[in-house]
C-alpha positions in Angstrom: 123.3 90.5 98.8 121.8 87.9 101.1 118.9 86.0 99.8 115.5 87.5 100.9 114.6 84.3 102.7 117.9 84.3 104.7 117.3 87.9 105.7 113.8 87.0 107.1 115.3 84.0 108.9 117.9 86.3 110.5 115.2 88.8 111.5 113.3 86.0 113.3 116.4 84.6 114.9 117.5 87.9 116.3 113.9 88.7 117.5 113.8 91.9 115.4 110.4 93.6 115.2 110.8 95.1 111.7 113.0 94.9 108.6 113.3 97.9 106.3 114.2 97.7 102.6 114.9 101.1 101.0 116.0 101.4 97.4 119.4 103.0 97.4 119.9 102.2 101.1 121.2 99.3 103.2 119.0 96.5 104.5 118.2 97.1 108.2 116.3 95.7 111.1 114.8 97.2 114.3 115.9 95.3 117.4 114.6 96.6 120.8 113.6 99.8 119.1 117.0 100.5 117.5 117.9 100.4 113.8 120.8 98.1 112.9 122.2 97.9 109.4 122.8 94.3 108.1 125.1 94.9 105.1 127.3 97.4 103.4 125.6 96.4 100.1 123.1 98.8 98.5 119.5 97.6 97.8 118.9 98.1 94.1 115.5 98.9 92.5 115.6 95.5 90.8 116.1 93.7 94.1 113.3 95.5 95.8 111.0 95.2 92.9 111.6 91.4 92.8 110.8 91.2 96.5 107.6 93.2 96.0 106.5 91.0 93.1 107.0 87.9 95.3 105.0 89.4 98.2 102.1 91.0 96.4 99.5 89.1 94.4 98.1 90.7 91.2 95.3 92.6 92.9 97.5 94.1 95.6 100.2 94.9 93.0 97.7 96.9 91.0 96.6 98.7 94.1 100.2 99.6 94.9 100.8 100.9 91.4 97.6 103.0 91.6 97.9 104.3 95.2 101.7 104.2 95.8 101.3 102.1 99.0 99.6 99.0 100.2 99.5 96.6 103.2 99.8 92.9 102.8 100.8 89.7 104.7 103.6 87.4 103.6 104.1 83.9 104.9 107.5 82.1 104.5 107.2 78.4 105.2 109.4 77.3 108.1 110.2 80.9 109.1 107.1 82.9 109.9 104.3 85.3 109.1 105.0 89.0 108.3 102.9 92.1 108.0 104.2 94.1 105.0 103.8 97.8 104.0 105.0 98.5 100.5 105.4 102.2 99.6 107.2 104.6 97.3 109.9 107.1 98.4 111.6 109.4 96.0 109.9 107.5 93.2 111.5 104.2 94.2 110.1 101.1 96.1 110.5 100.8 99.8 109.0 98.2 102.1 108.8 97.4 105.8 108.1 93.9 107.2 107.0 93.3 110.7 107.3 89.8 112.2 104.1 88.4 113.6 104.8 85.7 116.2 102.8 82.5 115.7 102.1 82.1 119.4 100.0 84.7 121.1 101.7 85.4 124.5 99.5 85.7 127.6 99.3 88.7 129.8 102.0 87.6 132.2 104.5 86.8 129.4 103.9 90.3 128.0 104.3 91.9 131.5 100.8 93.4 131.2 98.5 93.9 134.2 96.9 90.5 134.1 94.1 90.8 136.6 92.7 94.0 135.1 92.9 92.7 131.6 91.2 89.5 132.5 88.4 91.5 134.1 88.1 93.6 130.9 88.2 90.5 128.6 85.4 88.9 130.7 83.0 91.8 130.0 80.1 91.1 127.7 79.7 94.6 126.4 81.5 97.9 126.2 84.7 99.3 124.5 88.3 98.5 125.3 91.1 100.5 123.5 94.8 99.8 123.3 96.8 102.9 122.6 100.3 104.1 122.0 102.8 104.9 119.2 103.5 102.5 116.3 105.2 99.3 117.4 104.4 99.6 121.1 102.4 96.4 121.3 98.8 97.5 120.7 98.0 94.7 118.3 99.7 92.1 120.5 97.7 93.3 123.5 94.4 92.9 121.7 95.5 89.5 120.4 96.2 88.4 124.0 92.8 89.6 125.1 91.2 87.7 122.2 93.2 84.5 123.1 92.1 84.8 126.7 88.5 85.0 125.6 89.1 82.1 123.2 90.4 79.9 126.1 87.8 80.8 128.6 84.5 81.6 127.0 82.2 80.3 124.3 81.8 83.4 122.1 81.8 84.5 118.5 84.7 86.9 117.9 84.8 88.8 114.6 87.9 90.7 113.7 88.1 93.3 111.0 91.8 94.0 110.1 93.9 95.5 107.4 95.7 93.1 107.0 95.1 90.1 109.3 98.0 89.8 111.7 97.7 87.1 114.4 95.9 84.0 113.2 93.7 82.3 115.8 92.6 78.6 116.1 89.1 78.2 117.5 89.2 76.9 121.1 86.0 77.6 123.2 85.2 80.5 120.9 84.6 80.8 117.2 86.9 83.5 115.7 86.0 84.9 112.3 88.8 87.0 110.8 88.0 89.4 108.0 90.6 91.3 106.0 89.9 94.6 104.3 90.3 94.3 100.5 90.0 90.5 100.6 86.8 89.9 102.7 85.3 93.4 102.7 85.9 96.6 100.8 86.4 98.9 103.8 86.2 99.2 107.6 83.0 101.2 107.3 81.3 98.7 105.1 82.4 95.7 107.2 81.2 97.4 110.4 77.8 98.2 108.8 77.2 94.5 108.4 79.1 93.0 111.3 76.2 93.1 113.8 74.3 90.7 111.5 77.1 88.1 111.8 76.0 87.2 115.4 79.2 88.6 117.1 79.8 88.7 120.8 83.1 90.4 120.4 84.2 92.8 117.6 87.9 93.6 117.1 88.6 96.6 114.8 92.2 96.8 113.7 92.4 100.6 114.1 90.0 103.5 114.6 90.8 105.7 111.6 87.9 108.1 111.3 84.6 109.3 112.7 82.6 106.7 110.8 84.6 103.9 112.3 84.2 105.4 115.7 80.4 105.8 115.2 80.1 102.2 114.3 82.2 101.0 117.2 80.3 103.0 119.8 77.0 101.9 118.3 78.1 98.2 118.5 79.1 98.7 122.1 75.8 100.4 122.9 73.9 97.5 121.4 75.5 94.9 123.7 78.8 93.9 122.1 82.3 94.0 123.4 84.4 96.1 121.0 88.2 96.1 120.9 90.3 98.5 118.9 93.5 100.7 118.8 94.3 104.4 118.6 97.6 106.2 118.1 97.4 108.2 121.2 100.0 108.4 124.0 97.8 108.2 127.2 94.3 107.9 128.5 93.5 111.6 128.6 94.7 112.1 125.0 92.6 109.1 123.9 89.4 110.5 125.3 90.1 113.9 123.8 91.1 112.5 120.4 87.7 110.6 120.2 85.8 113.8 121.2 87.8 115.8 118.6 86.5 113.6 115.8 83.1 115.2 116.3 81.8 118.7 115.7 81.4 120.9 118.8 77.7 120.6 118.9 78.0 116.8 119.3 80.6 116.9 122.1 78.1 116.6 125.0 76.5 113.5 123.3 79.8 111.7 122.6 81.0 112.3 126.1 77.7 110.8 127.4 78.1 107.8 125.1 81.7 107.3 126.2 80.7 107.4 129.8 78.4 104.5 129.2 80.5 102.3 126.9 84.2 103.0 127.5 85.3 100.3 129.9 89.1 100.5 129.6 92.0 102.2 127.9 95.4 100.4 127.9 98.2 102.8 126.9 101.6 101.3 126.3 105.2 102.5 126.1 108.1 100.0 125.6 111.1 100.6 127.9 114.5 98.9 127.5 115.1 96.2 130.1 118.0 96.8 132.5 119.5 93.4 131.6 119.6 94.3 127.9 117.2 91.4 127.0 114.6 93.3 125.0 112.0 95.8 126.2 109.0 95.7 128.6 105.8 97.7 128.5 105.0 100.5 130.9 101.3 100.6 131.1 98.8 103.4 131.9 95.4 101.8 132.5 92.1 103.6 132.7 89.3 101.4 134.2 85.8 102.7 134.1 84.8 104.1 137.6 81.9 106.2 138.8 84.3 109.2 139.0 85.7 108.7 135.5 82.2 108.4 134.1 81.2 111.6 135.9 84.3 113.4 134.5 83.3 112.3 131.0 79.7 113.4 131.3 80.6 116.8 132.8 83.5 117.5 130.3 86.2 117.4 133.0 88.5 115.3 130.8 91.7 117.0 132.0 91.0 115.7 135.5 91.0 112.1 134.4 94.8 111.8 134.9 94.4 112.8 138.6 91.7 110.3 139.1 93.7 107.5 137.6 96.0 107.7 140.6 93.1 107.5 143.0 91.4 104.7 141.0 93.9 102.0 142.1 91.1 100.2 143.9 89.4 99.7 140.6 92.6 98.6 138.9 93.5 101.9 137.2 97.2 102.7 136.9 99.2 105.7 135.8 102.4 105.5 133.8 104.4 106.7 136.8 102.9 103.9 139.0 103.8 101.3 136.3 107.3 102.8 135.9 107.8 102.7 139.7 106.8 99.0 139.8 109.2 98.1 137.0 112.0 100.1 138.6 111.5 98.6 142.1 111.5 95.1 140.5 114.9 95.8 139.0 113.5 95.4 135.4 114.3 98.9 134.2 117.0 101.5 135.0 116.3 104.8 136.7 117.4 106.8 133.6 115.0 104.9 131.3 112.1 105.3 133.7 112.7 109.0 133.8 113.0 109.3 130.0 109.6 107.5 129.6 107.5 109.6 132.0 105.2 112.5 131.2 105.9 113.9 134.7 109.5 113.4 135.6 109.3 115.6 138.8 106.5 113.5 140.2 108.2 110.3 139.3 111.5 111.4 140.9 109.5 112.0 144.1 107.8 108.6 143.8 111.1 106.8 143.3 112.6 108.6 146.3 109.7 107.4 148.4 108.5 110.9 149.5 105.4 111.3 147.3 102.0 111.2 148.7 101.2 107.9 150.4 104.9 106.9 150.8 106.9 106.8 154.0 110.5 106.5 153.1 112.2 104.1 150.8 115.2 101.8 150.7 116.1 103.5 147.4 116.9 106.9 148.8 120.6 106.2 148.7 120.5 105.8 145.0 119.9 109.5 144.3 
């Protein structure tokens, strides 16, 4: 069996996002979203237990033994920083390590809509959410927003994370990073006190429950810029997920609050690059507009998707618009664009150049 350090070095060298250790299974990595086995050798319980003992300190190990799972961060000198989840499966130890790049890429390097995100990052108050499935780049997107703030504004940014992922060096801003379990006992407890820490920007690692959402909305209402993530697949589902956290008699109130504080939703889906060199995000972007705010207040959330298309003046963007741009630029293949869309019939029309607002296309011959 390869040494643990060598496996991590290989992971970084191959630009793998995750490494998976399952007792009784083969060591594997995820590269461009696809699992690749590294060895025919079987990971033994002894090997995995030794890895876990190396990664977890005494307190975290006790928590793992009590709860059956725990999050941690592991730093290997000369190799990199890794977010780790240790868990049990079939009574045996399993763990997944995610590589956290030391350098926070800017919007352009991440192929994100830079002008819109710069506008959002420049706001002094409100709520910005990054959404998508696990591993789609939500944390990296928030990190790039924080780094943009850090390079351009003199603000106090407080992050509340479980665990801390990207580590920031103060530039023009002061960035205080707090880890659940190490610096505070829970998200709810940390958020209860965060407004007393003189923050301008508050980053919450993940919205997990109604209490966290309450605190985030309250912070946005009282003049802070709040950043967070949700595991939702698009802007409409994001709004409806937030509303669903509350009992029906509070829905009118929460929609009113969202209409006042929700400034942007950045939904991400990673698409394989046509040249085989990794993946690129397709982005749905909801920017706050008078029409979107009106939809929220009046409960017409299903209509938000339609108004995203018409909100291009404000910087809004649908997944299909993003996929069209990536395809026209030659970055992604037609088949991958079609497999990523929620509305393949509409996208097919867009790519053929015969959708609303188009007048023919040089791509017609491809279909």
